[in-house]
C-alpha positions as CSV (number, residue, x, y, z in Angstrom):
1,M,-7.8,-4.4,-1.8
2,P,-11.6,-4.9,-2.6
3,R,-14.2,-2.1,-2.9
4,N,-12.4,0.0,-0.4
5,V,-9.6,2.0,1.0
6,M,-7.8,0.6,-0.6
7,L,-12.1,0.1,-2.3
8,D,-14.4,-1.0,-5.0
9,H,-15.6,-4.6,-5.4
10,A,-17.4,-3.5,-8.5
11,T,-14.5,-2.0,-10.3
12,V,-12.1,-4.7,-11.4
13,A,-10.9,-3.2,-14.6
14,G,-9.0,-1.1,-12.9
15,I,-5.3,-2.2,-4.0
16,G,8.5,-2.5,-4.7
17,R,15.8,1.9,-6.7
18,M,17.9,3.5,-8.8
19,P,18.9,7.2,-9.2
20,L,16.1,8.9,-11.1
21,G,16.6,12.5,-10.1
22,F,14.2,14.8,-8.3
23,S,13.1,18.2,-9.5
24,S,11.3,20.7,-7.4
25,S,9.8,22.2,-10.5
26,N,8.4,18.8,-11.5
27,R,7.0,18.4,-8.0
28,R,4.9,21.5,-8.5
29,S,3.8,20.6,-12.0
30,T,0.6,18.8,-12.9
31,P,0.7,15.3,-14.2
32,E,-0.1,16.6,-17.7
33,Q,2.8,19.1,-17.6
34,A,5.1,16.4,-16.3
35,L,4.1,14.2,-19.3
36,S,4.5,16.9,-21.9
37,P,7.0,15.6,-24.5
38,K,10.2,17.6,-25.0
39,G,11.6,15.5,-27.8
40,P,10.6,12.4,-29.7
41,A,7.6,10.5,-28.5
42,A,8.5,8.1,-25.7
43,P,7.2,4.5,-25.7
44,T,3.9,4.1,-23.8
45,A,4.5,3.0,-20.2
46,R,2.1,0.4,-18.9
47,L,1.0,1.3,-15.4
48,G,-1.3,-0.5,-13.0
49,A,-3.2,1.0,-10.0
50,V,-6.2,0.3,-7.9
51,Q,-9.5,2.3,-7.8
52,Y,-9.9,2.1,-4.0
53,L,-10.6,5.2,-2.0
54,N,-7.1,5.3,-0.5
55,T,-5.6,5.4,-3.9
56,K,-7.6,8.2,-5.4
57,P,-5.1,10.9,-4.4
58,L,-2.2,9.0,-6.1
59,V,-3.9,8.7,-9.4
60,H,-5.5,12.1,-9.6
61,G,-5.2,13.2,-13.2
62,L,-2.6,10.5,-13.9
63,A,-3.9,9.3,-17.3
64,G,-2.4,11.0,-20.3
65,P,-0.3,10.6,-23.4
66,G,2.5,8.1,-23.0
67,I,0.7,6.2,-20.2
68,A,-1.6,3.2,-20.5
69,L,-3.2,3.0,-17.1
70,K,-5.2,-0.1,-16.0
71,Y,-6.9,-0.9,-12.7
72,D,-7.2,-4.1,-10.8
73,F,-6.9,-5.5,-7.2
74,P,-3.5,-5.1,-5.6
75,S,-2.6,-8.8,-5.5
76,R,-3.5,-9.1,-9.2
77,L,-1.3,-6.1,-10.0
78,A,1.6,-7.7,-8.3
79,D,1.1,-10.9,-10.4
80,Q,0.8,-8.8,-13.6
81,L,4.0,-6.9,-12.8
82,A,5.9,-10.1,-12.1
83,A,4.6,-11.6,-15.4
84,G,5.7,-8.6,-17.4
85,S,2.3,-7.4,-18.5
86,L,2.9,-4.1,-16.6
87,D,6.0,-1.9,-16.4
88,V,5.1,-0.1,-13.2
89,A,2.4,-0.9,-10.6
90,L,1.2,0.3,-7.2
91,I,1.7,-3.0,-5.4
92,P,1.4,-4.3,-1.9
93,S,4.6,-3.7,0.0
94,I,5.1,-7.3,0.9
95,E,5.1,-8.1,-2.9
96,F,7.9,-5.5,-3.3
97,F,10.1,-7.8,-1.2
98,R,8.9,-11.0,-2.8
99,G,9.5,-9.7,-6.4
100,D,12.5,-10.1,-8.6
101,A,14.7,-7.2,-7.6
102,Y,12.0,-4.6,-8.0
103,R,12.9,-0.9,-8.1
104,L,11.2,2.0,-6.4
105,V,9.9,4.5,-8.9
106,S,8.5,7.3,-6.7
107,D,8.4,8.6,-3.2
108,A,4.6,8.4,-3.4
109,C,3.1,5.6,-1.4
110,I,0.1,4.6,0.7
111,G,1.0,4.5,4.4
112,C,-0.1,5.6,7.8
113,R,1.4,7.1,10.9
114,G,-1.4,5.9,13.3
115,P,-4.9,4.5,12.9
116,V,-5.5,3.7,9.2
117,M,-9.3,3.0,9.8
118,S,-9.5,0.7,6.7
119,V,-7.5,-2.4,7.8
120,K,-8.9,-4.1,10.9
121,V,-9.1,-7.5,12.6
122,F,-12.3,-8.4,14.4
123,F,-11.8,-11.0,17.2
124,R,-14.5,-13.3,18.3
125,K,-12.0,-14.7,20.9
126,R,-9.2,-13.1,22.8
127,P,-6.3,-12.4,20.4
128,D,-4.0,-14.8,22.3
129,R,-6.5,-17.6,22.0
130,I,-7.5,-17.7,18.3
131,D,-6.8,-20.8,16.2
132,T,-8.3,-19.6,12.8
133,L,-8.1,-16.3,11.0
134,A,-10.3,-15.5,7.9
135,V,-8.6,-13.0,5.7
136,D,-9.9,-10.6,3.0
137,E,-8.3,-11.8,-0.2
138,G,-7.8,-8.3,-1.4
139,S,-4.5,-7.4,0.2
140,R,-1.4,-9.6,0.8
141,T,0.3,-6.9,2.9
142,S,-2.5,-6.7,5.4
143,I,-2.4,-10.5,5.8
144,A,1.3,-10.5,6.4
145,L,1.0,-7.6,8.9
146,A,-1.7,-9.4,10.8
147,R,0.4,-12.6,11.1
148,I,3.4,-10.6,12.3
149,L,1.4,-8.8,15.0
150,L,-0.3,-12.0,16.1
151,A,3.0,-13.9,16.3
152,H,5.0,-11.3,18.1
153,R,2.4,-9.8,20.4
154,C,0.2,-12.8,21.1
155,G,2.4,-15.8,20.3
156,V,-0.2,-17.4,18.0
157,A,0.0,-18.6,14.4
158,P,-3.6,-19.2,13.4
159,Q,-4.7,-21.2,10.4
160,I,-5.5,-18.9,7.5
161,N,-8.8,-19.1,5.6
162,V,-9.7,-16.9,2.7
163,L,-12.9,-14.9,2.9
164,P,-14.1,-14.3,-0.7
165,L,-14.6,-10.7,-1.7
166,E,-18.3,-11.2,-2.2
167,D,-18.8,-12.6,1.3
168,D,-19.4,-10.7,4.5
169,I,-18.1,-11.5,8.0
170,S,-21.1,-13.6,8.8
171,A,-20.1,-16.1,6.1
172,T,-17.2,-17.4,8.3
173,T,-17.0,-19.0,11.7
174,A,-13.3,-18.2,12.1
175,D,-12.1,-17.0,15.5
176,A,-11.0,-13.7,13.9
177,V,-11.6,-11.9,10.6
178,L,-9.3,-9.5,8.8
179,L,-11.2,-7.0,6.7
180,I,-10.0,-4.1,4.5
181,G,-11.5,-1.1,2.8
182,D,-15.2,-0.2,3.0
183,R,-16.0,-3.2,5.1
184,A,-13.5,-2.2,7.7
185,I,-14.3,1.5,7.7
186,G,-18.0,0.9,8.2
187,G,-17.4,-1.4,11.1
188,Q,-19.2,-4.7,11.7
189,R,-22.2,-5.8,13.8
190,G,-21.6,-8.5,16.4
191,N,-20.0,-9.2,19.7
192,F,-16.3,-9.0,19.4
193,E,-13.7,-9.5,22.1
194,A,-11.4,-6.9,20.5
195,V,-11.0,-5.0,17.3
196,W,-7.5,-4.1,16.0
197,D,-6.8,-1.3,13.6
198,L,-3.6,-2.7,12.2
199,G,-2.1,0.6,11.3
200,E,-2.5,1.8,14.9
201,E,-1.2,-1.5,16.3
202,W,1.9,-1.4,14.2
203,C,2.7,2.2,14.9
204,R,2.1,1.8,18.6
205,W,4.3,-1.4,18.7
206,T,7.2,-0.1,16.7
207,G,7.0,3.7,16.8
208,L,7.4,3.7,13.0
209,P,5.0,4.4,10.1
210,F,3.6,1.6,8.1
211,V,3.6,1.5,4.3
212,F,0.9,-0.6,2.6
213,A,1.8,0.0,-1.1
214,V,4.5,1.4,-3.2
215,W,5.1,2.3,-6.9
216,A,7.4,-0.4,-8.2
217,A,9.0,-1.4,-11.5
218,R,10.6,-4.5,-12.9
219,R,14.4,-4.3,-13.2
220,D,14.2,-4.6,-17.0
221,V,12.2,-1.4,-17.4
222,P,14.4,1.2,-19.2
223,E,15.9,3.9,-17.0
224,A,14.6,6.5,-19.4
225,T,11.0,5.3,-18.7
226,L,11.5,5.5,-15.0
227,R,13.0,9.0,-15.2
228,R,10.0,10.1,-17.2
229,L,7.5,8.5,-14.8
230,E,9.0,9.7,-11.4
231,P,7.9,13.3,-11.8
232,V,4.5,12.3,-13.2
233,L,3.7,10.1,-10.2
234,A,4.9,12.8,-7.8
235,A,2.8,15.4,-9.6
236,A,-0.3,13.2,-9.5
237,R,0.2,12.6,-5.7
238,D,0.6,16.3,-5.1
239,A,-2.4,17.2,-7.2
240,G,-4.5,14.6,-5.4
241,R,-3.3,16.0,-2.0
242,A,-4.3,19.5,-3.1
243,N,-7.8,18.2,-4.0
244,F,-8.7,16.1,-1.0
245,A,-11.9,18.1,-0.6
246,S,-13.1,17.5,-4.1
247,I,-12.1,13.8,-4.0
248,A,-14.1,13.4,-0.8
249,A,-17.1,15.1,-2.2
250,A,-17.1,12.9,-5.3
251,E,-16.3,9.6,-3.5
252,A,-18.0,9.7,-0.1
253,K,-21.5,8.6,-1.0
254,G,-20.3,5.6,-3.0
255,H,-18.4,4.3,0.0
256,G,-21.1,4.8,2.6
257,L,-19.4,7.8,4.2
258,T,-20.3,11.4,4.9
259,V,-18.1,13.9,3.1
260,P,-16.4,15.0,6.4
261,Q,-15.7,11.3,7.2
262,C,-14.2,10.7,3.8
263,L,-12.1,13.9,3.9
264,G,-10.9,13.0,7.4
265,Y,-9.9,9.5,6.2
266,L,-7.9,10.8,3.2
267,R,-6.3,13.7,5.0
268,D,-5.8,12.4,8.5
269,N,-5.6,8.6,8.4
270,L,-3.5,8.2,5.3
271,H,0.0,9.3,4.5
272,Y,1.4,9.5,0.9
273,D,5.1,10.3,1.3
274,L,7.9,7.7,1.4
275,G,10.4,9.4,3.7
276,L,13.2,8.0,5.8
277,R,10.9,6.9,8.7
278,E,8.7,5.1,6.2
279,R,11.7,3.3,4.8
280,E,12.8,2.3,8.3
281,G,9.3,1.0,8.8
282,L,9.5,-1.0,5.5
283,A,12.9,-2.4,6.6
284,L,11.4,-3.6,9.9
285,F,8.4,-5.0,8.2
286,H,10.7,-7.0,5.9
287,D,12.7,-8.3,8.8
288,R,9.7,-9.4,10.7
289,A,8.1,-11.0,7.6
290,A,11.3,-12.8,6.7
291,A,11.5,-14.2,10.2
292,L,8.1,-15.9,9.6
293,S,9.1,-17.0,6.1
294,L,6.6,-14.5,4.6
295,A,9.4,-12.7,2.6
296,P,12.8,-13.8,1.4
297,Q,15.9,-13.4,3.6
298,G,19.1,-11.7,2.4
299,I,17.7,-8.6,0.7
300,D,20.1,-5.7,0.5
301,L,17.6,-3.2,2.1
302,D,19.8,-0.2,1.6
303,R,19.8,-0.8,-2.1
304,A,16.2,-2.0,-2.3
305,L,14.7,1.0,-0.5
306,A,16.9,3.7,-2.2
307,L,14.7,6.6,-3.2
308,P,15.0,8.3,-6.6
309,G,18.0,10.5,-6.7
310,A,20.0,8.4,-4.1
311,P,21.8,5.2,-4.9
312,M,21.6,3.9,-1.4
313,S,19.0,4.6,1.3
314,H,21.5,4.6,4.2
315,L,19.1,3.0,6.6
316,P,20.3,2.6,10.2
317,G,21.7,-0.7,11.2
318,P,20.3,-2.7,14.1
319,S,18.8,-0.3,16.5
320,P,15.8,0.1,18.8
321,L,13.8,1.3,15.7
322,R,14.3,-2.1,14.1
323,T,14.0,-4.1,17.3
324,P,10.5,-3.3,18.8
325,P,9.5,-4.5,22.2
326,P,7.9,-8.0,22.3
């Protein structure tokens, strides 16, 4: 994710299942209260997140004692988590499936239940006639989603070209261009045959939400660390959701939006809870990605998508929900 919704080309310092136990009191606490030590000081947990607009509600007040929080692009966070330089990271959902038995840490996520506004494909030709697709290098999940939709809805598998973060849409002659974040929200000048909002297209095609990013941990992170972080991440998400208006007021100008536009985006276009329907959407996303060799086959999705407090996710077996119309 570059300066965007996921958002911020300029900020590069800072857009994956085991029982961890939920607590309603923790859910109402602030991140600082959730971090308050009740015994010996715990080891510092190394967390990675992004500073894009869509992530602001998830990291609201997250920094504190016992947490070392760094920011980077989502694809880089996935690489750092895999390399062991982070314990927990907000990573693209496609990387959750590609990782080495990652564990979900929280029911906080970045998703949508309709138009997402910040992930779009701009077509210079009819979607069923494109040969090349330039992709914003900031998000691997959006690239996989675009390839799935193009394959199953249009029967095309375009050659993928990378559009550097510093380039705009005019820098490529590709038949279609995938943009995320600020560049997608603001729209693009030009004559386009079609524009797809990928969140809207997925939800219309499948009837399920789409999840762009999840909090994930490597399997070697101690259980005690995950138990400590789960209420902290939930509290940060809940605090962010309670402060949409103040976040919008602080962030709108920097992203070329009015405050009402920014507030509407955070409140109406994005969804921050990883519930059963979201897990069903993730399972279908995995199935479709694996069919195109974009994710590994043979993952135990019940175990992989188990939420904290439940050893198995009990996802439904083959059903119309996981077999969308062509």
